[in-house]
Backbone as CSV, one residue per row, in Angstrom:
resi,resn,N_x,N_y,N_z,CA_x,CA_y,CA_z,C_x,C_y,C_z
1,UNK,-39.657,29.523,-57.865,-40.823,29.868,-57.068,-40.583,31.152,-56.273
2,UNK,-39.380,31.306,-55.753,-39.063,32.478,-54.939,-39.215,33.764,-55.753
3,UNK,-38.681,33.761,-56.977,-38.745,34.949,-57.822,-40.155,35.297,-58.235
4,UNK,-40.935,34.292,-58.618,-42.324,34.527,-58.993,-43.118,35.040,-57.792
5,UNK,-42.890,34.445,-56.639,-43.551,34.908,-55.417,-43.121,36.329,-55.081
6,UNK,-41.852,36.658,-55.350,-41.373,38.013,-55.121,-42.080,39.026,-55.998
7,UNK,-42.311,38.660,-57.261,-43.039,39.569,-58.164,-44.461,39.815,-57.665
8,UNK,-45.124,38.743,-57.268,-46.486,38.880,-56.740,-46.447,39.653,-55.422
9,UNK,-45.448,39.370,-54.588,-45.338,40.041,-53.294,-45.117,41.536,-53.424
10,UNK,-44.288,41.956,-54.370,-44.036,43.391,-54.518,-45.276,44.111,-55.061
11,UNK,-45.999,43.435,-55.938,-47.236,44.021,-56.453,-48.285,44.104,-55.327
12,UNK,-48.471,43.009,-54.596,-49.461,42.989,-53.511,-49.054,43.940,-52.387
13,UNK,-47.745,44.049,-52.125,-47.284,44.988,-51.108,-47.553,46.431,-51.494
14,UNK,-47.441,46.742,-52.779,-47.779,48.083,-53.254,-49.260,48.382,-53.091
15,UNK,-50.078,47.395,-53.430,-51.530,47.572,-53.263,-51.888,47.729,-51.788
16,UNK,-51.257,46.916,-50.931,-51.533,47.001,-49.492,-51.053,48.336,-48.926
17,UNK,-49.913,48.831,-49.405,-49.411,50.126,-48.941,-50.388,51.234,-49.298
18,UNK,-50.933,51.179,-50.508,-51.929,52.183,-50.917,-53.200,52.081,-50.078
19,UNK,-53.603,50.866,-49.729,-54.856,50.676,-48.992,-54.690,50.856,-47.482
20,UNK,-53.609,50.319,-46.894,-53.451,50.309,-45.442,-52.465,51.327,-44.918
21,UNK,-51.579,51.810,-45.775,-50.500,52.679,-45.327,-49.232,51.870,-45.119
22,UNK,-48.088,52.562,-45.081,-46.817,51.832,-45.007,-46.576,51.093,-43.689
23,UNK,-47.033,51.645,-42.580,-46.730,51.019,-41.285,-47.437,49.683,-41.116
24,UNK,-48.722,49.647,-41.390,-49.481,48.405,-41.240,-48.988,47.346,-42.241
25,UNK,-48.662,47.794,-43.445,-48.166,46.863,-44.462,-46.848,46.244,-44.028
26,UNK,-45.963,47.051,-43.461,-44.677,46.521,-42.993,-44.864,45.533,-41.855
27,UNK,-45.790,45.789,-40.959,-46.042,44.866,-39.846,-46.492,43.507,-40.379
28,UNK,-47.402,43.511,-41.347,-47.875,42.251,-41.930,-46.726,41.547,-42.661
29,UNK,-45.950,42.303,-43.449,-44.854,41.714,-44.222,-43.750,41.145,-43.353
30,UNK,-43.349,41.893,-42.342,-42.297,41.404,-41.444,-42.808,40.214,-40.634
31,UNK,-44.069,40.246,-40.247,-44.652,39.110,-39.526,-44.645,37.841,-40.372
32,UNK,-45.035,37.965,-41.641,-45.025,36.798,-42.537,-43.593,36.310,-42.770
33,UNK,-42.660,37.245,-42.922,-41.257,36.885,-43.115,-40.723,36.115,-41.912
34,UNK,-40.986,36.628,-40.710,-40.531,35.954,-39.488,-41.188,34.590,-39.313
35,UNK,-42.467,34.477,-39.693,-43.160,33.188,-39.582,-42.525,32.146,-40.496
36,UNK,-42.138,32.550,-41.710,-41.494,31.584,-42.612,-40.112,31.193,-42.105
37,UNK,-39.373,32.150,-41.557,-38.065,31.815,-40.989,-38.222,30.851,-39.817
38,UNK,-39.215,31.094,-38.967,-39.464,30.206,-37.827,-39.849,28.808,-38.315
39,UNK,-40.657,28.741,-39.367,-41.050,27.433,-39.907,-39.834,26.679,-40.441
40,UNK,-38.938,27.378,-41.123,-37.737,26.716,-41.644,-36.820,26.254,-40.511
41,UNK,-36.732,27.034,-39.448,-35.913,26.634,-38.295,-36.504,25.392,-37.629
42,UNK,-37.822,25.346,-37.512,-38.471,24.185,-36.900,-38.286,22.947,-37.770
43,UNK,-38.337,23.106,-39.093,-38.214,21.960,-39.990,-36.780,21.452,-40.133
44,UNK,-35.794,22.280,-39.830,-34.389,21.892,-40.037,-34.024,20.580,-39.346
45,UNK,-34.298,20.430,-38.046,-33.905,19.152,-37.415,-34.786,17.974,-37.837
46,UNK,-35.912,18.233,-38.477,-36.829,17.154,-38.869,-36.563,16.643,-40.280
47,UNK,-35.518,17.120,-40.939,-35.293,16.721,-42.316,-34.940,15.259,-42.418
48,UNK,-35.227,14.628,-43.497,-35.808,15.195,-44.703,-37.310,15.425,-44.545
49,UNK,-37.760,16.552,-45.068,-39.182,16.892,-45.055,-39.673,16.885,-46.499
50,UNK,-40.970,16.761,-46.698,-41.486,16.750,-48.066,-41.104,18.036,-48.815
51,UNK,-40.654,17.871,-50.041,-40.214,18.994,-50.854,-41.346,19.979,-51.111
52,UNK,-42.572,19.469,-51.220,-43.724,20.344,-51.449,-43.883,21.324,-50.287
53,UNK,-43.654,20.867,-49.078,-43.749,21.730,-47.901,-42.675,22.812,-47.928
54,UNK,-41.461,22.434,-48.285,-40.374,23.414,-48.368,-40.680,24.440,-49.462
55,UNK,-41.157,23.979,-50.627,-41.518,24.911,-51.708,-42.600,25.886,-51.257
56,UNK,-43.586,25.384,-50.516,-44.659,26.263,-50.048,-44.117,27.339,-49.106
57,UNK,-43.250,26.948,-48.188,-42.694,27.912,-47.233,-41.789,28.914,-47.940
58,UNK,-40.952,28.421,-48.849,-40.054,29.319,-49.566,-40.838,30.276,-50.468
59,UNK,-41.949,29.829,-51.009,-42.788,30.699,-51.830,-43.371,31.833,-50.987
60,UNK,-43.882,31.499,-49.819,-44.408,32.544,-48.921,-43.272,33.467,-48.480
61,UNK,-42.100,32.906,-48.233,-40.929,33.693,-47.845,-40.580,34.702,-48.930
62,UNK,-40.543,34.265,-50.173,-40.232,35.174,-51.275,-41.257,36.291,-51.401
63,UNK,-42.529,35.946,-51.277,-43.566,36.976,-51.340,-43.456,37.963,-50.191
64,UNK,-43.196,37.451,-48.995,-43.089,38.324,-47.820,-41.855,39.220,-47.905
65,UNK,-40.757,38.698,-48.442,-39.532,39.491,-48.541,-39.750,40.708,-49.439
66,UNK,-40.389,40.504,-50.581,-40.590,41.609,-51.518,-41.820,42.445,-51.195
67,UNK,-42.723,41.939,-50.389,-43.916,42.663,-49.955,-43.526,43.973,-49.270
68,UNK,-42.422,43.969,-48.560,-42.023,45.110,-47.736,-41.455,46.287,-48.522
69,UNK,-40.920,46.076,-49.713,-40.243,47.152,-50.429,-41.126,48.373,-50.708
70,UNK,-42.336,48.220,-51.219,-43.157,49.418,-51.442,-43.476,50.171,-50.147
71,UNK,-43.691,49.420,-49.063,-44.005,50.063,-47.785,-42.800,50.831,-47.248
72,UNK,-41.614,50.257,-47.366,-40.398,50.925,-46.893,-40.149,52.191,-47.713
73,UNK,-40.287,52.091,-49.027,-40.055,53.257,-49.878,-41.089,54.352,-49.621
74,UNK,-42.323,53.963,-49.420,-43.367,54.945,-49.116,-43.097,55.638,-47.783
75,UNK,-42.702,54.869,-46.799,-42.382,55.434,-45.476,-41.199,56.389,-45.555
76,UNK,-40.160,56.004,-46.303,-39.010,56.895,-46.480,-39.418,58.193,-47.175
77,UNK,-40.254,58.074,-48.158,-40.698,59.261,-48.882,-41.504,60.189,-47.973
78,UNK,-42.311,59.622,-47.100,-43.073,60.443,-46.152,-42.166,61.138,-45.140
79,UNK,-41.138,60.440,-44.675,-40.249,60.997,-43.658,-39.269,62.026,-44.214
80,UNK,-38.828,61.846,-45.438,-37.772,62.696,-46.005,-38.298,63.507,-47.184
81,UNK,-39.414,64.139,-47.020,-40.068,64.862,-48.122,-39.113,65.681,-48.995
82,UNK,-38.375,66.650,-48.455,-37.571,67.486,-49.352,-36.388,66.750,-49.989
83,UNK,-35.898,65.725,-49.329,-34.749,64.985,-49.856,-35.116,63.508,-50.077
84,UNK,-36.338,63.265,-50.534,-36.823,61.888,-50.705,-35.998,61.124,-51.718
85,UNK,-35.596,61.764,-52.797,-34.805,61.074,-53.827,-33.495,60.564,-53.238
86,UNK,-32.816,61.402,-52.478,-31.548,61.000,-51.875,-31.759,59.890,-50.836
87,UNK,-32.841,59.994,-50.063,-33.123,58.971,-49.049,-33.388,57.614,-49.704
88,UNK,-34.149,57.628,-50.795,-34.425,56.362,-51.495,-33.154,55.790,-52.122
89,UNK,-32.295,56.670,-52.652,-31.038,56.211,-53.235,-30.135,55.602,-52.161
90,UNK,-30.058,56.255,-51.004,-29.251,55.706,-49.902,-29.795,54.367,-49.428
91,UNK,-31.113,54.248,-49.360,-31.730,52.994,-48.936,-31.385,51.873,-49.909
92,UNK,-31.484,52.147,-51.194,-31.162,51.127,-52.195,-29.682,50.757,-52.138
93,UNK,-28.818,51.773,-52.020,-27.382,51.502,-51.930,-27.057,50.674,-50.694
94,UNK,-27.658,51.033,-49.571,-27.436,50.282,-48.334,-27.900,48.843,-48.449
95,UNK,-29.005,48.633,-49.157,-29.499,47.266,-49.362,-28.474,46.432,-50.110
96,UNK,-27.948,46.982,-51.204,-27.001,46.207,-52.013,-25.649,46.046,-51.316
97,UNK,-25.247,47.024,-50.545,-24.010,46.874,-49.768,-24.192,45.766,-48.726
98,UNK,-25.354,45.735,-48.091,-25.634,44.679,-47.114,-25.664,43.300,-47.743
99,UNK,-26.249,43.199,-48.941,-26.274,41.912,-49.646,-24.854,41.473,-49.987
100,UNK,-24.021,42.415,-50.444,-22.637,42.083,-50.795,-21.841,41.648,-49.566
101,UNK,-21.977,42.376,-48.473,-21.247,42.024,-47.249,-21.738,40.680,-46.702
102,UNK,-23.040,40.461,-46.744,-23.587,39.184,-46.282,-23.097,38.013,-47.112
103,UNK,-23.064,38.196,-48.439,-22.561,37.135,-49.310,-21.087,36.852,-49.082
104,UNK,-20.308,37.909,-48.926,-18.869,37.739,-48.690,-18.621,37.067,-47.336
105,UNK,-19.361,37.479,-46.324,-19.197,36.886,-44.995,-19.599,35.413,-45.004
106,UNK,-20.747,35.113,-45.610,-21.197,33.723,-45.691,-20.228,32.857,-46.480
107,UNK,-19.715,33.380,-47.588,-18.739,32.639,-48.378,-17.465,32.378,-47.613
108,UNK,-17.019,33.372,-46.855,-15.810,33.201,-46.050,-16.025,32.145,-44.969
109,UNK,-17.168,32.197,-44.322,-17.457,31.215,-43.271,-17.515,29.812,-43.851
110,UNK,-18.211,29.639,-44.984,-18.294,28.310,-45.583,-16.938,27.840,-46.108
111,UNK,-16.127,28.767,-46.585,-14.814,28.401,-47.092,-13.881,27.956,-45.972
112,UNK,-13.995,28.585,-44.812,-13.100,28.233,-43.710,-13.658,27.108,-42.841
113,UNK,-14.941,27.166,-42.506,-15.518,26.177,-41.595,-16.178,25.020,-42.326
114,UNK,-16.745,25.282,-43.496,-17.436,24.237,-44.247,-18.779,23.902,-43.626
115,UNK,-19.419,22.897,-44.191,-20.700,22.434,-43.676,-20.455,21.412,-42.576
116,UNK,-21.284,21.417,-41.571,-21.168,20.413,-40.514,-21.910,19.162,-40.968
117,UNK,-21.229,18.024,-41.036,-21.914,16.805,-41.460,-22.879,16.323,-40.387
118,UNK,-23.955,15.693,-40.808,-24.919,15.117,-39.874,-24.631,13.633,-39.726
119,UNK,-24.597,13.161,-38.506,-24.395,11.738,-38.244,-25.648,11.220,-37.543
120,UNK,-26.632,10.818,-38.317,-27.839,10.249,-37.740,-28.400,9.208,-38.705
121,UNK,-29.573,8.690,-38.397,-30.155,7.629,-39.217,-30.486,8.108,-40.624
122,UNK,-30.846,9.391,-40.778,-31.198,9.911,-42.089,-29.981,10.131,-42.974
123,UNK,-28.840,10.327,-42.358,-27.636,10.631,-43.117,-26.464,9.960,-42.417
124,UNK,-26.371,8.658,-42.561,-25.396,7.896,-41.789,-23.959,8.230,-42.162
125,UNK,-23.698,8.462,-43.421,-22.323,8.736,-43.847,-22.081,10.238,-43.899
126,UNK,-20.974,10.691,-43.333,-20.684,12.125,-43.433,-20.384,12.488,-44.885
127,UNK,-20.779,13.675,-45.275,-20.522,14.109,-46.650,-19.396,15.143,-46.654
128,UNK,-18.607,15.175,-47.723,-17.449,16.070,-47.739,-17.809,17.541,-47.868
129,UNK,-18.966,17.863,-48.426,-19.373,19.264,-48.565,-18.407,20.040,-49.435
130,UNK,-18.166,21.293,-49.088,-17.324,22.120,-49.948,-15.845,21.761,-49.888
131,UNK,-15.442,20.857,-48.988,-14.034,20.489,-48.913,-13.639,19.567,-50.064
132,UNK,-14.595,18.922,-50.724,-14.267,17.977,-51.793,-13.482,18.625,-52.929
133,UNK,-13.920,19.777,-53.467,-13.110,20.382,-54.524,-11.714,20.753,-54.047
134,UNK,-11.583,21.198,-52.807,-10.275,21.560,-52.276,-9.383,20.324,-52.196
135,UNK,-9.933,19.223,-51.710,-9.143,17.986,-51.615,-8.743,17.505,-53.006
136,UNK,-9.670,17.587,-53.968,-9.347,17.157,-55.331,-8.252,18.039,-55.918
137,UNK,-8.313,19.335,-55.642,-7.287,20.243,-56.142,-5.938,19.904,-55.518
138,UNK,-5.934,19.618,-54.234,-4.682,19.259,-53.563,-4.097,17.976,-54.141
139,UNK,-4.955,16.973,-54.389,-4.460,15.732,-54.974,-3.877,15.983,-56.358
140,UNK,-4.565,16.793,-57.135,-4.083,17.103,-58.476,-2.758,17.834,-58.413
141,UNK,-2.657,18.810,-57.523,-1.410,19.563,-57.397,-0.271,18.663,-56.954
142,UNK,-0.547,17.702,-56.062,0.523,16.827,-55.594,1.036,15.966,-56.737
143,UNK,0.143,15.531,-57.589,0.568,14.694,-58.704,1.365,15.501,-59.732
144,UNK,0.972,16.732,-59.976,1.669,17.505,-61.002,2.970,18.091,-60.482
145,UNK,3.166,18.151,-59.172,4.409,18.698,-58.635,5.602,17.786,-58.884
146,UNK,5.372,16.517,-59.209,6.466,15.579,-59.432,7.007,15.629,-60.854
147,UNK,6.388,16.430,-61.696,6.891,16.553,-63.060,8.216,17.294,-63.035
148,UNK,9.132,16.971,-63.986,10.422,17.673,-63.986,10.241,19.148,-64.305
149,UNK,11.026,19.940,-63.614,10.947,21.383,-63.841,11.744,21.747,-65.084
150,UNK,11.220,22.699,-65.810,11.948,23.182,-66.975,12.946,24.232,-66.523
151,UNK,14.107,24.250,-67.202,15.103,25.255,-66.852,14.655,26.604,-67.382
152,UNK,14.857,27.606,-66.558,14.518,28.965,-66.980,15.656,29.525,-67.811
153,UNK,15.310,30.105,-68.910,16.338,30.730,-69.736,16.554,32.144,-69.262
154,UNK,17.815,32.504,-69.184,18.134,33.870,-68.774,18.013,34.799,-69.967
155,UNK,17.578,35.983,-69.667,17.505,36.995,-70.719,18.918,37.445,-71.064
156,UNK,19.174,37.776,-72.342,20.520,38.237,-72.699,20.833,39.544,-71.981
157,UNK,22.128,39.773,-71.681,22.479,41.021,-70.982,22.161,42.230,-71.859
158,UNK,21.878,43.333,-71.193,21.572,44.565,-71.930,22.835,45.069,-72.629
159,UNK,22.658,45.534,-73.844,23.800,46.050,-74.588,23.969,47.521,-74.256
160,UNK,25.164,47.892,-73.894,25.420,49.295,-73.558,26.211,49.918,-74.717
161,UNK,25.742,51.046,-75.093,26.457,51.779,-76.145,27.666,52.472,-75.526
162,UNK,28.746,52.603,-76.290,29.915,53.297,-75.738,29.590,54.759,-75.519
163,UNK,30.201,55.366,-74.518,29.915,56.779,-74.243,30.395,57.658,-75.393
164,UNK,29.658,58.679,-75.651,30.015,59.645,-76.709,30.904,60.719,-76.112
165,UNK,32.168,60.797,-76.567,33.068,61.827,-76.093,33.711,62.512,-77.249
């Protein structure tokens, strides 16, 4: 749903940029994006929530996220007329660098801290989260460490030719 909404959002954002201009389009897009984030934050403590509601919010989120791209590119092109190509290239590069850094940071945080289990009526038992594969790996390693070690064979000594005199 997110990807399909993104396709529609980028198309609609381009049309809105042509009709309203980049500034007004960005205000609408960022407003919709913030509204979906606020809705997800409000729904978080109320989970479980109906899946249809989450799909609807995530669909609007995907459309709003991609809605902004045509407006941002149009605004950059207006501001950097003589070097618009370079400005657009830097913007795209910065976007992907930010996505990479965000993914690496999030992965590091989840790898070190893990998910916080919920202890309430909806989820009475704590769940292992991402620690389960690590624990399984540790158990497996402990079992295989008791196997007998094989002796390492030494390499034969290097043969030296007699000196030529």
